[in-house]
N, C-alpha and C positions, 0 to 999 in steps of 0.2 A: 763416186770418185775413188780412184785407187789410192791406197795408203802409201805414205813415204817408205815405210818399212818393206811393204810388198814390192815396191819398185827396186829396192836393193837386191831382191832375190832373182831378178830377171836373168842375170848371167848364169844362175845356178839351175834354172829350169831346162828341161830337154829342148835343145835347139835354140835356147835363149829367148823363147817366146814368153810373153806375158800370159798368165792364166786367162782364158776366155778369148784369146785372139788366135785366129787361125784354127787348125784342126786340133781338138783337145786330145791330149795324150791319155790313153786308156790302159789300165793295168790288165795284163792277161789273167785269166782264171787260173786258180791253182795256188801253189805255195808261194813263199816269200822270195828268196834269192835277191838278185840285184834290184828288183822293183822295190822291195821293202827297204833295202839299203839306201836307194835314191830318195825315197819319200822321207826316210828318217833323217838323212843329211839335210834335206831342204827344211824340214821342220826344226831341226836343231839350229840351223843358221837363222831361221826366222825368230826363234825365241831369243837367241843371242843378240840379234839386231834390235829387238824390242827393248832390251835392257840397255844396250850400248847407246841407242839414240834417245834414251830417256823417256820412252813411251810408257813403260812400267818399271817399277823398282825390282820386281822379281816375278817369276811365273813357273808353272809346271804344266806338263801335258802328258796324258796317257791315251793310247789308241789301241784298239784291238779289232781285228778282222780274222776270218778263218785262217788259222795257221800263222798269224802275224801278231806281234805285240811291240809297241814302241813306248818307251818311258823316258821323258826328258825334263830337265830342270835348268833354270838360268837365274842369275841375279841373287838378290838378298831378300830374306823375309824380314830382317831387322837391319835397316840401312845404317843407323847410328852405331850399332854394335858390330856391324860387318858380318852378321850371321847369314850364311848362304841358305837358299831354299834347299831343303833336304827331303828325303822320302817321308820323314815324320812331321814335316812342317804342316801345321794346320791353318786353314784359311777360313775366314768368315765369308760365307757364300750367300748370305742374305736371302733373296727371293727364290733361290734354288730349293730352299726349305719347303716350298709349297708342294713340290713333287713328292717329297718324303712324307709329308703329312697326308697327302692324298692316298699314297700307297697304304699307310697305316689304317686309314679309314676304310679302304677297300678290303683289307684283311679282316676288319671287324664285320663288314658286310658278308664276307665269306663265312664267318663264324656265326652269322645270323644275330649278332649283337646290335647291328644297325641295318636300316633299310634305305635304299637310295631314295625312295619316295617318302621316307619318314619325316614328319615335321621336326624341326629343330626344338620347338617348344616341349616336345616329349622328353628331352634330355637336359635342358637348361632351365632350372627353376627360376621363376621370375620373368622369363622371356615373354614378351607381348608382341603378337603379330600385327594387331590393329587392323584397320580397314584396307591396307594395301595388299593383303594377300598373305598366304602361308609360306614361310621360308622353309624349304625342305633340304635334306642333305645334298641332293644333286645340285641345288643352287649354290651351295658353299663350294662344292668340288669344282664346279664349272665357272664360278665367278659371275653368275647370273642372278644374284639375290637383290641387286639394286644398291649395294653398299659402295663406299668410296674410301679414300684416304684423306685424313685431315690436312695433309701436305699439298693437296690439290687446290684448284681455284673454284670459286662459285659458292652460293649460299649453303648448299648441303655440306661441302667441305668445311665451311666456316662453323657450322653447327658441330661438326666432329671435333674441330680444334677447341671450341669452347667447352666441350665435354671431356677433353683430355685425350681423344683418340686421334693421334697424328699419324704415326707409323706403326703403332701397336697400342695395347691397352694402357690406361694410366696406372702409374705405380700406386700400390696401396689399396686398390679397389679389386675385390675378388668375389667369386661365387654369385649369389643371387643379386647382390647390388650391382655387380659388373654386368651381368646378363640383362638385367632390367634397364640399366642406363643406356647400354648400346642399342637394345631393341627399340627403345623409344625415339631414337634419332630418325630424322627424315631420310627418305631413300630417293635415289635418282629415278627409279622406275619400279613398277610392281615385279615381284619375283618371276623369273623366267621370260621377261619381256625383251631384255637386251643383255649386253655384255659390258662389264666394267671391272677393270683390274682394281682390287680392293682389299680390305681387311677380312674378306671371306675365309681365307685360310687360317687366320687367327681364331675366328669363331669356330671353325672346324676343330682346331686344337682344343678349345674349351669343351666341345662335345666329346672328344676322345678322353679327356681328363675325367669328365663326369661319368661316362659309361664304364670306364675301367677302374675308376676310383683311385687313380694314382697320378702323380705329376706327369706332365706331358713328356718330359725327358725319359721317364721309365717306360711309357707306352711306346715311344719311338724306338727305344732300345730293344724292347721285346718283339715288336712287330716288324721292324725294318732293319735296324743296325745289326742285330745278331743273326737273323736269317740270311742277310746278304753279306755277312763277314765284314761289316764296316766298323772295325775295331777302334779306329781313331776318331769316330764321330760322336758329337754331343751337342747340347744346346749351350748358348753363350754363358749361362749362369752355372754351368756344370763343367768347367774347364779343368783338364788335367794339367797341373802346373809343371809336370815333367816333360810335356810336349812343347816344342817351340811353336810360337804363334807368329804368323805373318802380320806385322803391324799394318793397319790401313793408312795409306798416305794420300796426300793431295799435293799438287804441284806447288812448289815454293816460289817466292818472288825475291830476287830476280831469277832463281833457278834452283835446282835440287828438289828434295822432297821434304815435306813437313807432315807431321802426324795429323791425321784427320780425327781429332779427339771426339768430335760429336758422333762419329760412326762407331766408337768403341765404348760408349757409356755403359752398356749392359754387360761388358765382358767380366765374368767372374762375380757378378752381382747376385746376391742371395735374395734381394728384394724386388728386382725388376721382373715384370711379368714374363712368363715363358711365351715365346712367339712361334706359332705354327706356320707363320708366313715369312719369317725372316731371321730365325734364331740359330740356324745350323752352322756349326763349325766342323770342318772335315779336312781330310788329307786328299792328295791327288789320287792315291790308290782307292780310297773309299768312294770318292765321287765317281771314279771310273767304274767301280763296282755297281753303283746305282745306274749309270749309263748302260752298263752291260746287261743289267736286269731288264731294262727296257728293250734292248736289242734282241735278247734271247727269250724273254717272256716265259720263264720257267713256271710250269703248272704246279710245281711243288710249293711255289710261293703264292700264286694267285690262280684261280680257275681261269681257263681260256676266255670265257665270256666276260669276266671282269677286266682282264687285260684289254680285250677289244673295246669295252666300254670306256676305259681310261684313255685310250689312244684314238678315240673317235671325236670329231669336231662337235662341240656342244654350243657353239655360238648360235643363238636363235635364227632360224631360217636358213641354216647351213652357210651363213655368210662368213667372211674372213674378218680379221682383226681391224680392218679399216672402218668397219661399221660400228665399232665399240664406242660407248659414250665417253670413255677415257682411254686414250692410247696407252699401250703397255710400255715397256722399257725402251729407251731411246734407240739402242742399237739393233733392235729386233725388226726384221723384215715383216711386213704386214700383208702384202699382196699374196693371195692364195695361201695364207696361213691362218688356221683356225685355232681353237683352244679346246683341249680335252679336260682332263682332271689334273690341274696343277702343272700342265705342260702345254707347249705349242704343238700343233699338228699340221704338217704340210699337206695341202689339199691336192687333188688330182690336177687342177689347173696349173700347178707349178711346173709342169713338164717343160714349159718354155724357159724356165730358169734353171740352168744346169747346176747351180750351187745349192738348189733346194729340191732334192728328189722327193717325189710324193711318198707319203708314209713316214717321213722323218719326224721324230719327236724330240723335245728338249726344252730347256729354259735357261735363263741366266739371272745373275744377281747384281745388286747395285755397286759392287766393288770390282766387277768385270769378269767374274768366274762364270762358266757355263758348261753345259754338257749337251750332247745330241747323240741320237742313235737312229740307225736305219734298220728296222727289224728284218726286212726282206733280204738284206745283205749281211746281217749279223755284224754290223759295224757299230762301234761305240767309241766316242771321243769325250774326254774331259779336259778342260783347260781352266787353270786357276791363276788368279792374280789378285792384287790388293790395292787398287787405285780408286779413289773416290773424289768427285763423281766420275762416272765411267762413260757418259753419253757420247763422247767423241773418240773413245777407244776404237781402233780398227780391228781388234782381235777376233770378234765373232765372225765378221765378214771375211777376214783374211784366212783364218783357219778353215772355214768352209771351202773357200776357193782352192786352197792348197790340197786339202784332203779329197774333195770331190773331183777336181780336175787333174790331180796329179798322182793318182794311184789307186785309191780304194773306193771312190764314190760311185763308179759306174760298173 
């Protein structure tokens, strides 16, 4: 179904056509010029309408393609104080963290401090694999370890909740006690047998902490933030009070925005566990820097073979996300979309879907922020907002349509 905001844009598209109807408009090869100006004006109008129609309180977008760059912002990061979204506004991007943690782990693989086939038990004291099979690093990276979230339904999720593992680790439990408690929980399936979106990236963060002997925030800073120039990025417990934060909001009743306090419990906390799966706070420029790394895949950051491994589908049997035991985030397309290391990977069968070019990679978080990149076109896009829950937001779908059918996707 087409979103109300996207319908508003129809008069502003070439020929007044809705994206996806009639002959798609294709950008010519080469530099920017009027093509870039047209795409930028459409995206600016889209962001403005998102805020004006009350879909989101504020948002930011960054896009790069060869010879072109677009940077846009709209609305407020702090609605009560009337503070607009700025270049320095930082957003909690939740599950986008998984891509950062995966890249940090691959950097350690490149340094031979970790092995993709190495057992997790080699690095986490107290970890018990049991009779279900050995959990290896590649299972954490690809979410094929058999873990889940305590926020899900079913007996395994109930066991997670009872042990304190809902969306992250329980507060106050660390080291050997933490690793043993988690490893003793039941699993949905033996490692490598299926795919399930889960706490695997949090476990991966524990591995990075143990291997480097430093807090996760320091490992991510050294392995990802500094090499990629992500100067405004940190974990939630390590916030720079001088940078404005985009408050996470939910829809109020009968209207307006109310703070989603439950989504901000760990902000600035010195006791909350560091989350490799959902703890990232970042700016639009920084998230776009991450997207651009996936688009350009610099070998100064990772060897080519590790980039290729990261962006390859690891869902068992080469299947797409529809086969997963637990479906991923609500706004995510699943048909012809697999999962690499911390990111979704669009499969060759998606050629019939013009909004999903094969080879595209990216992911999104539970307050609506996302990034995607098409390496073959050196296209990178980052969109940030702060609305919880985000399941009905049209942004992921709409931005894909506007970018891929209106200038830089083909």
